[in-house]
N, CA, C and O atoms as CSV, one atom per row, in Angstrom:
chain,resi,resn,atom,element,x,y,z
A,1,MET,N,N,40.016,-6.058,-21.366
A,1,MET,CA,C,38.931,-5.095,-21.251
A,1,MET,C,C,38.979,-4.500,-19.845
A,1,MET,O,O,39.008,-5.242,-18.863
A,2,PRO,N,N,38.987,-3.192,-19.739
A,2,PRO,CA,C,38.972,-2.582,-18.399
A,2,PRO,C,C,37.685,-2.911,-17.641
A,2,PRO,O,O,36.602,-3.008,-18.218
A,3,THR,N,N,37.843,-3.076,-16.357
A,3,THR,CA,C,36.708,-3.252,-15.453
A,3,THR,C,C,36.820,-2.201,-14.370
A,3,THR,O,O,37.875,-2.037,-13.758
A,4,ILE,N,N,35.747,-1.498,-14.137
A,4,ILE,CA,C,35.699,-0.541,-13.037
A,4,ILE,C,C,35.125,-1.284,-11.839
A,4,ILE,O,O,34.008,-1.798,-11.886
A,5,VAL,N,N,35.902,-1.331,-10.775
A,5,VAL,CA,C,35.506,-1.995,-9.537
A,5,VAL,C,C,35.136,-0.906,-8.542
A,5,VAL,O,O,35.930,-0.004,-8.275
A,6,VAL,N,N,33.934,-0.992,-7.996
A,6,VAL,CA,C,33.469,-0.004,-7.021
A,6,VAL,C,C,33.193,-0.736,-5.714
A,6,VAL,O,O,32.320,-1.601,-5.649
A,7,LEU,N,N,33.937,-0.384,-4.683
A,7,LEU,CA,C,33.766,-0.977,-3.359
A,7,LEU,C,C,33.124,0.049,-2.449
A,7,LEU,O,O,33.554,1.201,-2.399
A,8,PHE,N,N,32.077,-0.375,-1.719
A,8,PHE,CA,C,31.422,0.603,-0.854
A,8,PHE,C,C,30.580,-0.045,0.229
A,8,PHE,O,O,30.172,-1.203,0.141
A,9,ASN,N,N,30.342,0.754,1.248
A,9,ASN,CA,C,29.389,0.460,2.306
A,9,ASN,C,C,28.267,1.480,2.183
A,9,ASN,O,O,28.440,2.548,1.597
A,10,LEU,N,N,27.130,1.136,2.737
A,10,LEU,CA,C,26.022,2.089,2.766
A,10,LEU,C,C,26.236,3.082,3.898
A,10,LEU,O,O,26.867,2.775,4.909
A,11,LYS,N,N,25.697,4.276,3.704
A,11,LYS,CA,C,25.775,5.285,4.758
A,11,LYS,C,C,25.000,4.808,5.978
A,11,LYS,O,O,24.007,4.089,5.864
A,12,GLU,N,N,25.470,5.221,7.136
A,12,GLU,CA,C,24.802,4.851,8.381
A,12,GLU,C,C,23.339,5.293,8.333
A,12,GLU,O,O,23.028,6.411,7.923
A,13,GLY,N,N,22.462,4.406,8.753
A,13,GLY,CA,C,21.035,4.706,8.761
A,13,GLY,C,C,20.337,4.394,7.443
A,13,GLY,O,O,19.116,4.516,7.347
A,14,THR,N,N,21.097,3.991,6.423
A,14,THR,CA,C,20.519,3.658,5.123
A,14,THR,C,C,19.974,2.238,5.153
A,14,THR,O,O,20.639,1.320,5.635
A,15,SER,N,N,18.788,2.063,4.648
A,15,SER,CA,C,18.159,0.746,4.588
A,15,SER,C,C,18.784,-0.081,3.467
A,15,SER,O,O,18.832,0.350,2.315
A,16,VAL,N,N,19.264,-1.280,3.822
A,16,VAL,CA,C,19.811,-2.198,2.817
A,16,VAL,C,C,18.726,-2.541,1.798
A,16,VAL,O,O,18.987,-2.579,0.595
A,17,ALA,N,N,17.518,-2.789,2.278
A,17,ALA,CA,C,16.413,-3.133,1.378
A,17,ALA,C,C,16.125,-2.001,0.401
A,17,ALA,O,O,15.895,-2.251,-0.782
A,18,ASP,N,N,16.133,-0.757,0.880
A,18,ASP,CA,C,15.897,0.386,-0.010
A,18,ASP,C,C,16.976,0.463,-1.092
A,18,ASP,O,O,16.672,0.676,-2.266
A,19,TYR,N,N,18.240,0.288,-0.687
A,19,TYR,CA,C,19.323,0.327,-1.665
A,19,TYR,C,C,19.164,-0.811,-2.680
A,19,TYR,O,O,19.243,-0.577,-3.886
A,20,GLU,N,N,18.943,-2.020,-2.208
A,20,GLU,CA,C,18.842,-3.164,-3.108
A,20,GLU,C,C,17.666,-3.026,-4.064
A,20,GLU,O,O,17.782,-3.381,-5.237
A,21,ASN,N,N,16.530,-2.512,-3.579
A,21,ASN,CA,C,15.371,-2.290,-4.456
A,21,ASN,C,C,15.690,-1.263,-5.526
A,21,ASN,O,O,15.355,-1.456,-6.695
A,22,TRP,N,N,16.340,-0.166,-5.132
A,22,TRP,CA,C,16.728,0.863,-6.101
A,22,TRP,C,C,17.733,0.296,-7.106
A,22,TRP,O,O,17.609,0.536,-8.307
A,23,ALA,N,N,18.721,-0.452,-6.624
A,23,ALA,CA,C,19.750,-1.002,-7.506
A,23,ALA,C,C,19.133,-1.927,-8.561
A,23,ALA,O,O,19.500,-1.866,-9.734
A,24,ARG,N,N,18.203,-2.775,-8.143
A,24,ARG,CA,C,17.559,-3.704,-9.084
A,24,ARG,C,C,16.660,-2.963,-10.082
A,24,ARG,O,O,16.662,-3.265,-11.276
A,25,ALA,N,N,15.898,-1.998,-9.579
A,25,ALA,CA,C,14.904,-1.319,-10.414
A,25,ALA,C,C,15.502,-0.221,-11.288
A,25,ALA,O,O,15.015,0.016,-12.393
A,26,LYS,N,N,16.542,0.446,-10.817
A,26,LYS,CA,C,17.055,1.616,-11.528
A,26,LYS,C,C,18.505,1.461,-11.991
A,26,LYS,O,O,18.795,1.579,-13.182
A,27,ASP,N,N,19.410,1.198,-11.051
A,27,ASP,CA,C,20.835,1.235,-11.366
A,27,ASP,C,C,21.237,0.159,-12.373
A,27,ASP,O,O,21.855,0.471,-13.391
A,28,LEU,N,N,20.901,-1.083,-12.108
A,28,LEU,CA,C,21.282,-2.161,-13.025
A,28,LEU,C,C,20.723,-1.945,-14.439
A,28,LEU,O,O,21.478,-2.066,-15.404
A,29,PRO,N,N,19.435,-1.632,-14.597
A,29,PRO,CA,C,18.921,-1.437,-15.958
A,29,PRO,C,C,19.565,-0.253,-16.693
A,29,PRO,O,O,19.879,-0.359,-17.878
A,30,VAL,N,N,19.761,0.868,-15.996
A,30,VAL,CA,C,20.321,2.045,-16.667
A,30,VAL,C,C,21.760,1.792,-17.094
A,30,VAL,O,O,22.115,2.026,-18.250
A,31,VAL,N,N,22.591,1.315,-16.170
A,31,VAL,CA,C,24.005,1.113,-16.503
A,31,VAL,C,C,24.160,0.026,-17.559
A,31,VAL,O,O,24.974,0.169,-18.471
A,32,ASN,N,N,23.399,-1.050,-17.452
A,32,ASN,CA,C,23.490,-2.112,-18.462
A,32,ASN,C,C,22.978,-1.670,-19.830
A,32,ASN,O,O,23.300,-2.303,-20.836
A,33,SER,N,N,22.190,-0.599,-19.889
A,33,SER,CA,C,21.682,-0.104,-21.177
A,33,SER,C,C,22.684,0.804,-21.890
A,33,SER,O,O,22.490,1.130,-23.061
A,34,LEU,N,N,23.742,1.215,-21.209
A,34,LEU,CA,C,24.711,2.118,-21.828
A,34,LEU,C,C,25.463,1.407,-22.950
A,34,LEU,O,O,25.921,0.279,-22.772
A,35,PRO,N,N,25.592,2.062,-24.102
A,35,PRO,CA,C,26.322,1.439,-25.216
A,35,PRO,C,C,27.777,1.107,-24.860
A,35,PRO,O,O,28.370,0.197,-25.440
A,36,SER,N,N,28.338,1.839,-23.916
A,36,SER,CA,C,29.747,1.652,-23.557
A,36,SER,C,C,29.983,0.531,-22.550
A,36,SER,O,O,31.129,0.211,-22.235
A,37,VAL,N,N,28.903,-0.067,-22.043
A,37,VAL,CA,C,29.042,-1.082,-21.002
A,37,VAL,C,C,28.783,-2.470,-21.576
A,37,VAL,O,O,27.729,-2.738,-22.154
A,38,GLU,N,N,29.768,-3.340,-21.402
A,38,GLU,CA,C,29.636,-4.739,-21.813
A,38,GLU,C,C,28.779,-5.499,-20.802
A,38,GLU,O,O,27.900,-6.273,-21.179
A,39,LYS,N,N,29.048,-5.267,-19.499
A,39,LYS,CA,C,28.308,-5.959,-18.447
A,39,LYS,C,C,28.471,-5.195,-17.140
A,39,LYS,O,O,29.551,-4.693,-16.832
A,40,PHE,N,N,27.383,-5.113,-16.375
A,40,PHE,CA,C,27.394,-4.456,-15.071
A,40,PHE,C,C,26.747,-5.383,-14.067
A,40,PHE,O,O,25.629,-5.857,-14.271
A,41,ARG,N,N,27.465,-5.643,-12.966
A,41,ARG,CA,C,26.932,-6.493,-11.903
A,41,ARG,C,C,27.152,-5.809,-10.569
A,41,ARG,O,O,28.089,-5.029,-10.394
A,42,ILE,N,N,26.273,-6.116,-9.635
A,42,ILE,CA,C,26.433,-5.653,-8.257
A,42,ILE,C,C,26.487,-6.906,-7.386
A,42,ILE,O,O,25.602,-7.760,-7.446
A,43,LEU,N,N,27.534,-6.999,-6.583
A,43,LEU,CA,C,27.713,-8.137,-5.695
A,43,LEU,C,C,27.481,-7.708,-4.259
A,43,LEU,O,O,27.981,-6.671,-3.823
A,44,LYS,N,N,26.725,-8.504,-3.529
A,44,LYS,CA,C,26.548,-8.284,-2.093
A,44,LYS,C,C,27.622,-9.101,-1.400
A,44,LYS,O,O,27.656,-10.325,-1.528
A,45,MET,N,N,28.493,-8.436,-0.672
A,45,MET,CA,C,29.656,-9.088,-0.080
A,45,MET,C,C,29.255,-9.830,1.192
A,45,MET,O,O,28.334,-9.430,1.904
A,46,GLY,N,N,29.972,-10.919,1.456
A,46,GLY,CA,C,29.694,-11.741,2.630
A,46,GLY,C,C,30.858,-11.748,3.600
A,46,GLY,O,O,31.645,-10.805,3.683
A,47,ASN,N,N,30.935,-12.843,4.328
A,47,ASN,CA,C,32.006,-13.007,5.317
A,47,ASN,C,C,33.339,-13.274,4.635
A,47,ASN,O,O,33.393,-13.669,3.470
A,48,LEU,N,N,34.410,-13.051,5.381
A,48,LEU,CA,C,35.738,-13.394,4.913
A,48,LEU,C,C,35.849,-14.910,4.837
A,48,LEU,O,O,35.335,-15.612,5.708
A,49,LEU,N,N,36.496,-15.410,3.831
A,49,LEU,CA,C,36.619,-16.847,3.607
A,49,LEU,C,C,37.247,-17.525,4.823
A,49,LEU,O,O,38.299,-17.111,5.311
A,50,GLY,N,N,36.579,-18.575,5.299
A,50,GLY,CA,C,37.081,-19.335,6.435
A,50,GLY,C,C,36.871,-18.661,7.774
A,50,GLY,O,O,37.531,-19.004,8.755
A,51,SER,N,N,35.949,-17.696,7.823
A,51,SER,CA,C,35.760,-16.914,9.038
A,51,SER,C,C,34.309,-16.480,9.155
A,51,SER,O,O,33.575,-16.450,8.167
A,52,ASP,N,N,33.907,-16.146,10.367
A,52,ASP,CA,C,32.594,-15.551,10.573
A,52,ASP,C,C,32.662,-14.020,10.502
A,52,ASP,O,O,31.640,-13.342,10.611
A,53,ALA,N,N,33.879,-13.483,10.319
A,53,ALA,CA,C,34.067,-12.032,10.285
A,53,ALA,C,C,33.534,-11.453,8.978
A,53,ALA,O,O,33.720,-12.027,7.905
A,54,LYS,N,N,32.878,-10.322,9.087
A,54,LYS,CA,C,32.388,-9.626,7.903
A,54,LYS,C,C,33.560,-8.979,7.176
A,54,LYS,O,O,34.533,-8.542,7.790
A,55,GLY,N,N,33.440,-8.930,5.866
A,55,GLY,CA,C,34.451,-8.256,5.053
A,55,GLY,C,C,34.360,-6.751,5.238
A,55,GLY,O,O,33.416,-6.258,5.856
A,56,PRO,N,N,35.331,-6.018,4.710
A,56,PRO,CA,C,35.362,-4.574,4.916
A,56,PRO,C,C,34.322,-3.792,4.108
A,56,PRO,O,O,34.066,-2.623,4.398
A,57,TYR,N,N,33.719,-4.430,3.093
A,57,TYR,CA,C,32.739,-3.736,2.251
A,57,TYR,C,C,31.454,-4.545,2.151
A,57,TYR,O,O,31.480,-5.776,2.147
A,58,GLN,N,N,30.320,-3.833,2.070
A,58,GLN,CA,C,29.020,-4.482,1.918
A,58,GLN,C,C,28.725,-4.849,0.474
A,58,GLN,O,O,28.087,-5.867,0.206
A,59,PHE,N,N,29.194,-4.013,-0.468
A,59,PHE,CA,C,28.849,-4.202,-1.875
A,59,PHE,C,C,30.054,-3.953,-2.771
A,59,PHE,O,O,30.985,-3.228,-2.419
A,60,CYS,N,N,30.002,-4.584,-3.945
A,60,CYS,CA,C,31.017,-4.403,-4.969
A,60,CYS,C,C,30.306,-4.324,-6.316
A,60,CYS,O,O,29.503,-5.195,-6.649
A,61,GLU,N,N,30.596,-3.294,-7.079
A,61,GLU,CA,C,30.088,-3.191,-8.447
A,61,GLU,C,C,31.218,-3.538,-9.402
A,61,GLU,O,O,32.371,-3.170,-9.177
A,62,LEU,N,N,30.880,-4.247,-10.466
A,62,LEU,CA,C,31.825,-4.568,-11.528
A,62,LEU,C,C,31.235,-4.059,-12.835
A,62,LEU,O,O,30.187,-4.530,-13.277
A,63,ILE,N,N,31.915,-3.093,-13.452
A,63,ILE,CA,C,31.437,-2.498,-14.700
A,63,ILE,C,C,32.484,-2.789,-15.774
A,63,ILE,O,O,33.575,-2.220,-15.752
A,64,GLU,N,N,32.152,-3.669,-16.705
A,64,GLU,CA,C,33.075,-4.017,-17.781
A,64,GLU,C,C,32.839,-3.065,-18.957
A,64,GLU,O,O,31.738,-2.983,-19.502
A,65,VAL,N,N,33.907,-2.348,-19.332
A,65,VAL,CA,C,33.807,-1.330,-20.381
A,65,VAL,C,C,34.913,-1.533,-21.417
A,65,VAL,O,O,36.093,-1.458,-21.075
A,66,PRO,N,N,34.551,-1.789,-22.677
A,66,PRO,CA,C,35.574,-1.966,-23.703
A,66,PRO,C,C,36.439,-0.716,-23.925
A,66,PRO,O,O,37.619,-0.819,-24.260
A,67,ASN,N,N,35.832,0.466,-23.732
A,67,ASN,CA,C,36.561,1.707,-23.982
A,67,ASN,C,C,36.218,2.718,-22.892
A,67,ASN,O,O,35.071,3.152,-22.786
A,68,LEU,N,N,37.199,3.091,-22.087
A,68,LEU,CA,C,36.949,4.015,-20.978
A,68,LEU,C,C,36.506,5.385,-21.456
A,68,LEU,O,O,35.656,6.003,-20.815
A,69,ASN,N,N,37.053,5.883,-22.562
A,69,ASN,CA,C,36.660,7.212,-23.066
A,69,ASN,C,C,35.185,7.248,-23.435
A,69,ASN,O,O,34.490,8.223,-23.151
A,70,THR,N,N,34.716,6.186,-24.066
A,70,THR,CA,C,33.295,6.110,-24.426
A,70,THR,C,C,32.437,6.037,-23.171
A,70,THR,O,O,31.386,6.671,-23.088
A,71,PHE,N,N,32.891,5.262,-22.199
A,71,PHE,CA,C,32.160,5.168,-20.936
A,71,PHE,C,C,32.081,6.531,-20.250
A,71,PHE,O,O,31.011,6.937,-19.797
A,72,PHE,N,N,33.209,7.238,-20.174
A,72,PHE,CA,C,33.215,8.551,-19.535
A,72,PHE,C,C,32.284,9.512,-20.267
A,72,PHE,O,O,31.666,10.374,-19.641
A,73,SER,N,N,32.179,9.374,-21.574
A,73,SER,CA,C,31.243,10.196,-22.348
A,73,SER,C,C,29.799,9.867,-21.976
A,73,SER,O,O,28.974,10.773,-21.854
A,74,ASP,N,N,29.485,8.588,-21.797
A,74,ASP,CA,C,28.134,8.164,-21.412
A,74,ASP,C,C,27.732,8.690,-20.031
A,74,ASP,O,O,26.546,8.847,-19.744
A,75,LEU,N,N,28.719,8.959,-19.183
A,75,LEU,CA,C,28.415,9.432,-17.828
A,75,LEU,C,C,27.708,10.785,-17.813
A,75,LEU,O,O,27.115,11.159,-16.801
A,76,SER,N,N,27.762,11.518,-18.918
A,76,SER,CA,C,27.110,12.834,-18.961
A,76,SER,C,C,25.608,12.753,-19.258
A,76,SER,O,O,24.909,13.763,-19.188
A,77,ARG,N,N,25.111,11.558,-19.589
A,77,ARG,CA,C,23.678,11.411,-19.868
A,77,ARG,C,C,22.854,11.773,-18.634
A,77,ARG,O,O,23.272,11.532,-17.501
A,78,ASP,N,N,21.680,12.355,-18.870
A,78,ASP,CA,C,20.807,12.780,-17.765
A,78,ASP,C,C,20.405,11.626,-16.854
A,78,ASP,O,O,20.405,11.776,-15.632
A,79,ASP,N,N,20.059,10.465,-17.439
A,79,ASP,CA,C,19.640,9.328,-16.612
A,79,ASP,C,C,20.802,8.798,-15.778
A,79,ASP,O,O,20.598,8.328,-14.659
A,80,VAL,N,N,22.009,8.869,-16.310
A,80,VAL,CA,C,23.183,8.420,-15.561
A,80,VAL,C,C,23.490,9.400,-14.433
A,80,VAL,O,O,23.818,8.987,-13.320
A,81,GLN,N,N,23.386,10.689,-14.718
A,81,GLN,CA,C,23.623,11.698,-13.685
A,81,GLN,C,C,22.605,11.579,-12.552
A,81,GLN,O,O,22.956,11.725,-11.381
A,82,ALA,N,N,21.341,11.314,-12.900
A,82,ALA,CA,C,20.309,11.124,-11.876
A,82,ALA,C,C,20.621,9.888,-11.037
A,82,ALA,O,O,20.461,9.905,-9.817
A,83,GLY,N,N,21.066,8.819,-11.691
A,83,GLY,CA,C,21.432,7.605,-10.968
A,83,GLY,C,C,22.638,7.810,-10.072
A,83,GLY,O,O,22.687,7.284,-8.961
A,84,ALA,N,N,23.622,8.581,-10.554
A,84,ALA,CA,C,24.816,8.863,-9.749
A,84,ALA,C,C,24.444,9.655,-8.498
A,84,ALA,O,O,24.997,9.430,-7.421
A,85,LYS,N,N,23.515,10.570,-8.653
A,85,LYS,CA,C,23.066,11.358,-7.494
A,85,LYS,C,C,22.407,10.441,-6.459
A,85,LYS,O,O,22.675,10.556,-5.263
A,86,GLN,N,N,21.553,9.537,-6.919
A,86,GLN,CA,C,20.902,8.600,-5.998
A,86,GLN,C,C,21.920,7.663,-5.359
A,86,GLN,O,O,21.848,7.389,-4.161
A,87,PHE,N,N,22.878,7.166,-6.162
A,87,PHE,CA,C,23.916,6.290,-5.641
A,87,PHE,C,C,24.667,6.981,-4.508
A,87,PHE,O,O,24.929,6.372,-3.471
A,88,ASN,N,N,25.010,8.237,-4.705
A,88,ASN,CA,C,25.753,8.987,-3.682
A,88,ASN,C,C,24.941,9.226,-2.421
A,88,ASN,O,O,25.515,9.490,-1.364
A,89,GLU,N,N,23.615,9.141,-2.507
A,89,GLU,CA,C,22.785,9.235,-1.314
A,89,GLU,C,C,22.852,7.948,-0.492
A,89,GLU,O,O,22.642,7.974,0.720
A,90,PHE,N,N,23.146,6.819,-1.152
A,90,PHE,CA,C,23.250,5.524,-0.478
A,90,PHE,C,C,24.673,5.206,-0.023
A,90,PHE,O,O,24.878,4.749,1.102
A,91,ALA,N,N,25.652,5.444,-0.890
A,91,ALA,CA,C,27.015,4.945,-0.688
A,91,ALA,C,C,27.868,5.899,0.140
A,91,ALA,O,O,27.837,7.115,-0.050
A,92,ASN,N,N,28.625,5.320,1.059
A,92,ASN,CA,C,29.521,6.079,1.923
A,92,ASN,C,C,30.951,5.981,1.389
A,92,ASN,O,O,31.600,4.945,1.532
A,93,GLU,N,N,31.428,7.041,0.787
A,93,GLU,CA,C,32.805,7.129,0.281
A,93,GLU,C,C,33.205,5.919,-0.571
A,93,GLU,O,O,34.136,5.196,-0.215
A,94,PRO,N,N,32.517,5.695,-1.684
A,94,PRO,CA,C,32.859,4.554,-2.534
A,94,PRO,C,C,34.250,4.710,-3.152
A,94,PRO,O,O,34.695,5.821,-3.443
A,95,LEU,N,N,34.920,3.580,-3.345
A,95,LEU,CA,C,36.208,3.550,-4.028
A,95,LEU,C,C,35.984,3.077,-5.464
A,95,LEU,O,O,35.379,2.028,-5.685
A,96,PHE,N,N,36.465,3.839,-6.427
A,96,PHE,CA,C,36.370,3.486,-7.841
A,96,PHE,C,C,37.765,3.109,-8.315
A,96,PHE,O,O,38.675,3.938,-8.303
A,97,ILE,N,N,37.935,1.858,-8.733
A,97,ILE,CA,C,39.237,1.340,-9.133
A,97,ILE,C,C,39.145,0.815,-10.552
A,97,ILE,O,O,38.234,0.055,-10.878
A,98,ILE,N,N,40.087,1.216,-11.403
A,98,ILE,CA,C,40.137,0.678,-12.764
A,98,ILE,C,C,41.059,-0.532,-12.736
A,98,ILE,O,O,42.201,-0.447,-12.284
A,99,ALA,N,N,40.549,-1.667,-13.226
A,99,ALA,CA,C,41.310,-2.916,-13.232
A,99,ALA,C,C,41.356,-3.471,-14.654
A,99,ALA,O,O,40.436,-3.264,-15.446
A,100,ASP,N,N,42.430,-4.171,-14.959
A,100,ASP,CA,C,42.591,-4.813,-16.259
A,100,ASP,C,C,42.936,-6.286,-16.066
A,100,ASP,O,O,43.573,-6.658,-15.081
A,101,ASP,N,N,42.513,-7.116,-17.008
A,101,ASP,CA,C,42.894,-8.527,-16.996
A,101,ASP,C,C,44.395,-8.640,-17.228
A,101,ASP,O,O,44.991,-7.821,-17.928
A,102,LEU,N,N,44.994,-9.657,-16.635
A,102,LEU,CA,C,46.406,-9.928,-16.900
A,102,LEU,C,C,46.571,-10.523,-18.278
A,102,LEU,O,O,47.691,-10.823,-18.691
């Protein structure tokens, strides 16, 4: 099953609390309600393993989608477009990567 991995940092001056509140209240419920999504999670990234150094990204989204074409079709929904607009106000140059299980 394809998984869309989204790696990102928040834009400078963006409140982590504001982003996390929005993600819990809006992003997670909307994306998880899409018929094309098996599971959607947002991970808050921590330090590099065995180090006090911070990792290169603050957040990681994992979107499991059985069919990418169906998912891309769902992206045209008004609630998804509104959420994408809000996400882009928080996220600084997010990377969207399609990954597959071995």
